[in-house]
C-alpha positions in Angstrom: 24.2 140.2 -20.5 22.9 137.6 -22.9 24.1 135.1 -25.2 23.5 134.3 -29.0 20.3 132.5 -29.8 16.6 133.1 -28.9 15.5 132.5 -25.3 19.2 132.3 -24.4 20.4 133.1 -20.8 20.0 136.7 -19.6 22.0 138.0 -16.6 21.5 141.2 -14.9 24.5 142.6 -12.9 24.2 145.5 -10.6 26.5 147.0 -7.8 24.4 150.1 -7.3 24.3 150.3 -3.5 23.8 154.1 -3.1 21.3 155.4 -5.7 17.8 154.1 -6.5 17.1 153.6 -10.2 14.4 156.3 -11.1 15.4 157.5 -14.6 15.2 154.6 -16.9 13.5 154.0 -20.1 11.8 150.7 -20.9 11.8 148.4 -23.8 11.1 149.6 -27.5 8.0 147.7 -27.5 6.2 150.7 -26.0 7.7 153.7 -27.6 4.4 155.2 -28.3 4.0 155.7 -24.4 4.8 158.8 -22.6 8.5 158.8 -22.1 8.4 161.5 -19.5 6.0 159.4 -17.4 8.3 156.4 -17.6 11.4 158.4 -16.7 9.8 159.4 -13.5 8.4 156.0 -12.5 10.0 154.3 -9.5 11.0 150.6 -10.2 10.8 148.9 -6.8 12.7 145.9 -7.9 15.6 148.3 -9.1 15.7 150.1 -5.9 19.2 150.4 -4.5 18.1 149.2 -1.0 17.6 145.7 -2.6 21.4 145.5 -3.2 22.4 146.9 0.1 20.1 144.4 1.7 21.6 141.5 -0.1 25.2 142.6 0.9 24.0 143.0 4.6 22.4 139.6 4.4 25.5 137.8 3.0 28.4 139.0 5.0 29.1 141.7 2.3 29.8 138.8 -0.2 28.8 139.0 -3.9 26.3 136.4 -5.2 23.1 135.8 -7.0 20.5 138.0 -5.5 17.3 137.3 -7.6 16.0 134.4 -9.7 13.5 135.8 -12.1 10.8 133.7 -13.8 8.3 134.7 -16.6 4.6 133.9 -15.7 2.3 133.5 -18.7 -1.5 133.6 -18.8 -1.7 130.4 -20.7 -0.8 127.8 -17.8 -0.6 124.2 -18.7 -3.2 124.3 -21.4 -6.0 126.1 -19.1 -6.3 129.7 -19.5 -5.7 131.7 -16.3 -6.0 135.5 -17.1 -3.9 136.6 -14.2 -1.6 133.9 -12.8 0.5 136.3 -10.9 -2.5 137.0 -8.7 -2.8 133.3 -8.0 1.0 133.1 -7.0 0.5 136.2 -4.7 -2.8 134.8 -3.1 -1.0 131.6 -2.3 2.0 133.4 -0.6 -0.4 135.7 1.2 -2.5 132.7 2.6 0.4 130.2 3.3 3.7 132.1 3.5 2.9 135.9 4.3 6.2 136.2 6.1 7.9 135.8 2.7 6.2 138.8 1.2 8.4 142.0 1.1 6.7 145.2 2.4 6.5 146.9 -1.1 4.4 144.0 -2.3 2.2 143.8 0.6 -0.8 144.9 -1.5 0.0 142.5 -4.4 1.9 142.6 -7.7 2.9 146.0 -9.0 1.8 146.8 -12.5 4.0 148.8 -14.9 1.7 149.6 -17.8 4.1 151.7 -19.6 6.3 148.7 -19.7 3.7 146.1 -20.3 4.4 144.0 -17.4 3.5 143.3 -13.7 5.9 142.2 -11.1 5.8 140.3 -7.9 8.6 139.4 -5.6 9.0 137.1 -2.6 11.8 136.1 -0.3 13.1 132.7 -1.4 14.0 131.1 1.9 12.9 131.2 5.6 15.7 132.0 8.1 15.1 128.5 9.6 12.1 126.4 9.9 9.4 127.0 7.3 6.5 129.2 8.7 8.0 129.6 12.2 11.0 131.7 11.5 11.2 135.1 9.9 12.1 135.4 6.2 15.8 135.3 5.1 15.8 138.7 3.4 18.8 138.1 1.2 17.6 136.1 -1.9 14.4 136.9 -3.7 12.2 135.1 -6.4 10.8 137.5 -9.0 7.8 136.7 -11.1 7.2 138.8 -14.2 4.0 138.7 -16.0 3.1 140.3 -19.4 0.0 142.4 -19.3 -2.8 141.0 -21.6 -3.4 143.7 -24.2 -6.9 143.9 -25.5 -7.3 144.3 -29.3 -9.5 143.4 -32.2 -7.1 140.6 -33.3 -7.0 139.1 -29.8 -7.7 135.4 -29.4 -10.9 133.9 -27.9 -9.0 133.5 -24.6 -9.5 137.2 -23.9 -6.4 139.0 -25.3 -2.9 138.6 -26.7 0.2 138.6 -24.6 2.4 141.6 -24.7 6.2 141.5 -24.6 7.7 140.3 -21.3 10.7 142.4 -20.2 11.9 143.4 -16.7 10.4 146.8 -16.2 13.0 149.6 -16.3 15.6 147.6 -18.3 16.5 149.0 -21.7 16.3 146.4 -24.3 19.5 146.7 -26.4 20.1 144.3 -29.4 23.1 142.3 -28.6 25.7 142.4 -31.5 28.3 139.5 -31.6 31.2 139.7 -34.2 30.6 137.4 -37.0 34.0 135.7 -36.5 33.4 135.1 -32.8 31.6 131.8 -33.1 30.0 132.3 -29.8 28.0 129.3 -28.3 24.5 130.0 -27.3 23.6 128.9 -23.8 20.2 128.3 -22.2 19.3 128.1 -18.6 18.9 124.6 -17.3 18.7 124.7 -13.5 19.6 126.7 -10.3 21.1 125.2 -7.2 20.5 126.6 -3.6 22.4 125.9 -0.4 19.9 126.2 2.4 19.6 125.5 6.1 16.2 123.9 5.8 15.8 121.9 2.6 12.5 120.3 3.4 11.1 123.8 4.2 12.1 125.3 0.9 10.7 122.3 -1.0 7.4 122.6 0.8 7.2 126.3 0.1 7.8 125.8 -3.6 5.0 123.1 -3.7 2.5 125.3 -1.8 2.8 128.4 -4.1 4.2 126.8 -7.5 2.9 123.3 -7.2 6.6 122.1 -7.7 7.2 118.5 -6.8 10.4 116.7 -5.9 11.9 114.9 -8.9 15.2 113.3 -7.7 16.5 112.7 -4.0 20.1 112.3 -3.1 19.7 110.9 0.4 21.7 111.3 3.5 24.9 109.5 3.4 25.1 109.2 -0.3 26.8 112.4 -1.0 29.8 112.7 1.1 33.5 113.8 0.8 35.7 112.9 3.9 33.8 114.4 6.9 31.5 116.5 4.7 28.0 115.2 4.1 25.0 116.7 2.4 21.5 115.9 1.3 20.1 117.2 -1.9 16.8 117.2 -3.7 15.9 118.3 -7.2 12.4 119.8 -7.4 10.6 121.4 -10.3 7.4 121.8 -12.2 7.4 118.3 -13.5 7.2 119.0 -17.2 5.0 122.0 -17.0 4.2 124.2 -19.9 6.9 124.6 -22.4 8.0 127.8 -23.9 7.9 125.9 -27.3 5.4 123.1 -26.8 4.0 120.6 -24.3 6.9 118.9 -22.4 4.5 116.4 -21.0 4.5 114.5 -24.3 8.1 115.3 -25.3 9.5 117.8 -27.8 12.0 117.8 -30.7 15.6 117.6 -29.7 16.5 121.0 -31.0 13.5 122.5 -29.0 14.8 120.5 -25.9 18.0 122.6 -26.0 16.3 125.8 -26.1 13.1 125.1 -23.9 12.6 127.3 -21.1 9.3 125.8 -19.9 10.7 123.1 -17.6 12.2 124.6 -14.3 14.6 122.6 -12.1 15.6 123.8 -8.6 18.0 121.4 -6.8 18.4 122.2 -3.0 21.3 121.3 -0.7 21.7 121.3 3.0 24.7 120.3 5.1 24.6 117.4 7.4 28.0 117.8 9.0 30.2 120.9 10.0 32.7 120.3 7.2 32.8 120.8 3.4 31.8 123.3 0.8 28.0 123.5 1.4 28.6 124.0 5.3 31.3 126.6 4.5 29.0 128.4 2.0 26.3 128.7 4.5 28.6 129.7 7.3 30.6 132.4 5.2 27.8 133.7 2.9 24.5 132.4 4.2 21.6 130.9 2.2 21.7 131.5 -1.5 22.3 130.3 -5.0 25.3 128.0 -5.0 25.5 127.7 -8.8 23.7 128.3 -12.1 23.7 125.6 -14.8 23.2 126.5 -18.5 22.8 124.0 -21.5 25.1 124.3 -24.5 25.0 122.6 -28.0 28.6 121.3 -28.1 30.2 121.2 -24.7 33.6 119.8 -25.9 34.2 122.7 -28.3 32.6 125.3 -25.8 35.1 124.2 -23.1 38.2 123.8 -25.5 37.4 127.5 -26.5 37.1 128.7 -23.1 40.4 127.0 -22.1 42.2 128.4 -25.3 40.9 131.9 -24.6 42.1 131.9 -20.9 45.6 130.7 -22.1 45.8 133.3 -24.8 44.3 136.3 -23.0 45.1 135.5 -19.3 41.5 135.7 -18.2 38.2 133.7 -18.6 36.6 130.7 -16.9 38.9 128.3 -15.0 37.3 124.9 -14.2 37.5 122.5 -11.4 40.2 120.1 -11.2 38.9 116.4 -11.8 41.4 113.7 -10.9 42.5 111.7 -13.9 41.5 108.5 -12.2 37.9 109.6 -13.0 38.7 108.9 -16.6 41.0 106.0 -16.3 44.6 104.8 -15.2 47.0 102.2 -16.5 47.0 99.1 -14.2 48.9 95.9 -14.4 45.5 94.0 -14.5 44.6 96.0 -17.6 47.9 95.1 -19.4 47.4 91.6 -18.5 43.7 91.5 -19.9 44.1 93.7 -22.9 41.4 95.7 -24.2 38.0 94.0 -25.1 36.0 93.9 -27.2 38.1 96.3 -29.4 40.5 95.1 -32.1 44.2 95.6 -31.3 46.6 97.0 -33.7 48.6 93.8 -34.3 45.4 92.2 -35.8 45.0 89.9 -32.9 41.4 89.7 -31.7 41.3 91.0 -28.1 37.9 89.3 -27.2 39.7 86.4 -25.6 39.2 83.8 -23.1 42.5 83.9 -21.4 45.1 86.6 -20.5 46.7 88.7 -23.2 50.0 89.4 -21.5 51.9 87.4 -18.9 51.8 89.0 -15.4 55.6 89.4 -15.3 55.7 91.1 -18.6 52.8 93.4 -17.6 54.6 94.4 -14.3 57.7 95.2 -16.4 55.9 97.2 -19.0 53.9 99.2 -16.3 57.4 99.9 -14.5 59.0 101.2 -17.7 56.0 103.4 -18.4 56.5 104.9 -14.8 60.3 105.3 -14.9 60.2 106.5 -18.5 57.9 109.5 -17.7 54.9 108.3 -19.5 52.7 107.9 -16.4 51.9 110.4 -13.7 52.1 109.5 -10.0 48.5 108.2 -10.1 49.3 106.0 -13.1 47.4 108.0 -15.5 49.0 108.4 -19.0 50.6 111.6 -20.1 47.8 113.0 -22.4 50.3 114.1 -25.2 51.9 110.5 -25.2 51.8 109.1 -28.9 52.1 105.7 -30.3 55.8 106.4 -31.3 56.6 107.8 -28.1 55.3 104.7 -26.1 57.0 102.3 -28.5 60.4 104.3 -28.3 60.3 104.4 -24.6 59.5 100.6 -24.1 61.8 99.5 -26.9 64.9 101.0 -25.3 64.1 99.7 -21.8 62.5 96.3 -22.2 64.4 93.3 -20.6 65.7 90.5 -22.9 63.6 88.3 -20.7 60.4 89.9 -21.9 61.6 91.0 -25.4 60.0 88.2 -27.4 56.6 88.4 -25.8 56.7 92.3 -26.1 57.5 92.3 -29.8 54.9 89.8 -30.5 52.1 91.8 -28.9 53.6 95.3 -29.2 50.6 96.6 -31.1 48.1 95.5 -28.7 50.2 96.6 -25.7 50.5 100.2 -27.1 46.8 100.3 -27.9 46.0 99.1 -24.3 48.1 101.9 -22.8 46.6 104.7 -25.0 43.2 103.3 -24.2 43.9 103.7 -20.4 43.5 107.5 -20.9 39.6 107.0 -21.1 38.9 103.5 -20.1 36.3 104.3 -17.4 34.3 106.5 -20.0 34.7 103.8 -22.7 33.1 101.3 -20.3 30.2 103.6 -20.0 29.8 104.8 -23.6 31.6 102.1 -25.7 32.0 103.2 -29.3 29.5 106.0 -29.2 32.4 108.6 -29.3 35.5 108.7 -31.3 38.9 108.4 -29.7 39.5 112.1 -30.6 36.4 113.0 -28.7 37.3 110.9 -25.6 40.7 112.4 -25.4 39.2 115.9 -25.7 36.8 115.2 -22.9 39.7 114.0 -20.7 41.9 117.0 -21.6 39.2 119.5 -20.9 38.1 117.5 -17.7 34.4 117.2 -18.8 32.3 114.8 -16.6 30.1 112.2 -18.3 27.0 110.4 -17.0 24.6 107.9 -18.6 20.8 107.6 -17.9 19.4 104.7 -20.0 20.1 105.7 -23.5 20.7 109.5 -22.6 24.1 111.2 -21.9 24.8 114.1 -19.6 28.1 116.0 -20.2 28.9 118.4 -17.3 31.7 120.9 -16.3 31.9 123.3 -13.3 33.8 126.5 -13.2 36.0 127.6 -10.4 34.3 130.1 -8.0 33.3 133.4 -9.5 32.4 136.6 -7.7 35.2 135.8 -5.4 37.3 138.6 -3.7 39.8 136.5 -1.9 41.3 133.2 -2.8 40.0 130.4 -0.6 36.5 132.3 0.0 33.4 130.3 -0.6 31.7 131.7 -3.7 29.0 130.8 -6.4 30.1 129.2 -9.6 28.8 128.3 -13.1 28.0 124.8 -14.5 27.6 124.1 -18.3 26.1 121.0 -19.5 25.1 119.1 -22.7 22.1 116.9 -22.8 22.3 114.2 -25.3 19.0 112.6 -25.8 18.7 109.2 -27.2 18.0 108.9 -30.9 15.2 106.4 -30.6 12.6 106.0 -33.4 9.0 106.1 -32.6 6.2 104.0 -34.0 5.6 106.3 -36.7 9.2 106.0 -38.0 10.2 109.5 -37.0 12.5 110.4 -34.2 10.8 109.9 -30.8 10.0 113.0 -28.9 12.4 113.7 -25.9 11.5 115.2 -22.5 13.5 118.1 -21.0 16.0 117.0 -18.4 17.0 113.9 -20.4 20.3 112.5 -19.0 19.1 113.3 -15.5 21.2 115.3 -13.0 24.4 113.2 -12.9 24.1 111.1 -9.8 27.5 109.7 -10.6 28.8 113.2 -11.1 26.9 114.8 -8.0 29.5 112.9 -5.8 32.4 113.7 -8.3 31.4 117.4 -8.1 31.5 117.4 -4.3 34.7 115.6 -4.0 36.3 117.8 -6.8 35.5 120.9 -4.9 37.2 119.5 -1.9 40.2 118.2 -4.1 40.6 121.7 -5.6 40.5 123.4 -2.3 43.2 120.9 -0.9 45.3 121.4 -4.0 45.2 125.1 -3.5 46.3 124.4 0.2 49.1 122.3 -1.0 50.4 124.8 -3.4 50.2 127.6 -0.7 52.0 125.5 1.8 54.8 124.7 -0.7 55.2 128.2 -1.8 55.8 129.1 1.9 58.1 126.2 2.4 55.7 124.7 4.9 56.6 121.0 4.6 54.3 119.9 7.2 51.3 121.9 5.7 52.0 120.5 2.2 52.2 116.9 3.5 48.8 117.4 5.3 47.1 119.0 2.2 48.5 116.4 -0.1 47.2 113.5 2.1 43.7 115.2 1.9 44.1 115.2 -1.9 45.0 111.5 -1.7 42.1 110.4 0.6 39.4 112.4 -1.7 40.9 110.9 -4.7 40.8 107.4 -3.2 37.1 107.9 -2.1 36.3 109.0 -5.7 37.8 105.8 -7.2 36.1 103.6 -4.8 32.7 105.3 -5.1 32.4 105.3 -8.9 31.5 101.8 -9.6 29.0 102.0 -6.7 27.5 105.2 -8.2 27.3 103.4 -11.5 25.3 100.5 -9.8 22.9 103.2 -8.3 22.6 105.0 -11.5 21.7 101.9 -13.5 19.2 100.6 -11.0 17.5 104.1 -10.9 17.2 104.2 -14.6 15.7 100.6 -14.8 13.4 101.3 -12.0 12.1 104.4 -13.6 11.7 102.7 -16.9 9.6 99.9 -15.3 7.5 102.6 -13.5 6.8 104.4 -16.8 5.9 101.1 -18.4 3.4 100.1 -15.8 1.8 103.5 -16.1 1.5 103.1 -19.9 0.1 99.7 -19.6 -2.6 100.9 -17.0 -3.5 103.7 -19.1 -3.8 101.4 -22.2 -5.9 98.9 -20.2 -8.7 101.3 -20.0 -9.2 101.3 -23.7 -8.7 97.6 -24.5 -11.2 94.7 -24.8 -12.0 92.6 -21.8 -10.2 89.6 -23.2 -7.0 91.7 -23.5 -7.1 93.1 -20.0 -5.9 89.9 -18.4 -2.8 89.8 -20.7 -2.1 93.6 -19.7 -2.4 92.7 -16.1 0.2 89.9 -16.4 2.5 92.4 -18.1 1.9 94.9 -15.4 2.9 92.3 -12.7 6.0 91.4 -14.6 7.1 95.0 -14.6 6.1 95.5 -11.0 8.7 92.6 -10.2 11.3 94.2 -12.2 10.7 97.6 -10.5 11.0 96.0 -7.2 14.2 94.1 -8.0 15.9 97.4 -9.3 14.7 99.3 -6.2 16.3 96.6 -4.0 19.5 96.7 -6.1 19.5 100.5 -5.7 19.1 100.2 -1.9 21.9 97.6 -1.7 24.4 99.7 -3.7 23.4 103.0 -1.6 24.1 100.9 1.5 27.6 100.1 0.1 28.2 103.6 -0.8 27.3 104.8 2.7 29.7 102.3 4.1 32.5 103.6 1.7 31.7 107.1 2.9 31.8 106.3 6.4 35.3 104.8 5.8 36.7 107.9 4.3 34.9 110.1 6.9 36.9 108.1 9.5 40.2 108.4 7.6 39.7 112.3 7.2 38.8 112.6 10.9 41.9 110.7 11.8 44.0 112.9 9.6 42.5 116.2 11.1 43.1 114.8 14.7 46.6 114.0 13.8 47.5 117.7 13.4 
């Protein structure tokens, strides 16, 4: 299956456990080849035993069995005629236990299909190099065979078409009226028992390096705690251009040269990652793909699910993530926006008296404008709010209310997305803000870059409540900075980061969604005690999310500033080599200034991380007490 757009996602689905695939024609690129020879060729990677082995290794659960990567002769600007042989040599020398028997002699060539293939098991069963291979999940490397011709380049040949051997290339046809969104792979997340072992293996064989670390104690939901590291090829060769120096924004959407592999491991015997490993085993937790317009993409998915009764369902995000109406917010008004009554809200004192604010909040609650968590009903309108308050306001507060009604109503409406607005300000319209809240899209900021994320509910799930993989869809909005030449500055793949604020939100949302399902099931079975217990879990997870969010923002801001300082130091050191002697002293002073900034931000990050760990410990204790009370 594929999506619209060149270089879009390709997913291969298979449930052939009984018959080996032996009679398959290849792509149309090699129609001149002997079809009879191709039909009788055995494709090892399509052997049915692979599917059977995957199910046996994963408790008969469905999942992602293979991650496949193209390997091209032109590697990072230096020509390597057969890079697949280099990968195989590294596996053979450093990780021979991960090589399947059929690849014991090296990559397998399929000349009629124009490609060579090598596969390796992705993980060790336990400690790297000591334990045997976990034979469930594989990494597949596909290399186009270099074709010699009179028009070949000076590098020795031209690269042939790269398809998975044995798969028929059928042009995808999308109805003109479908308005399908193209999607492009961004990253693939694994749950493993030995995170550092997988990181080391990827560094040994692919030269991947850690890019982002979410340390112990930072990512927690109640009693569940995990560690996570994002590793990758650190801006390796781009499918469109050199990612090291940046690429155009449109190319960044479609680029497949940068590879990111986040890796999780559980630290406690609770939570989603622990449950995934216990029920299924090591494997791919979720696959993330980039889209151009995530708001429209998710809105269409939600509309289609409502209309047709099938399609993607997404994780439930507590409304408090986006914003709730508080008495303090009514007292202070909204700033620095301009209120509807013409009164400038950028003020030095309070906008509304405390007594009037309490009365307004109570009216909104009793009048059905607010949910139990004080979040505003999304369909509430200005007229609806005015009518509700007009009909219930006490004579004691009537004069103050009438005088400031426009600002009060705008403050109430602003509460729907106040947390997002504090991050993004006027970069988005009110309509876009509301659409983000309605569709439960997550937002993060890294410097001037934005990251929009959303996670589906479990897919490939036979029974409700089973752990299973899921999809993530993201939109990376790179800053529109102008370079020295007056043109838009090049952007690097991965702009917007990996959502450190949302990483914990995802973790908590998974637990919230599971607790909500428990509550619904208990209510359906008239299990009052079970419902109360599950609802209390929802409350604890939601409270933890609310308390963690500002701390995560502190960490994210400090990480961004620390990274910018590090980049600035590197740029100055590089420039220092070329400048005259008299300028070098000035450059050294600038380097020292940026070093101080980097150290300050590193310290700020550490302090915020410590506060977050204290917060996590608090809710770990609360969840333990709740569990032990049963």
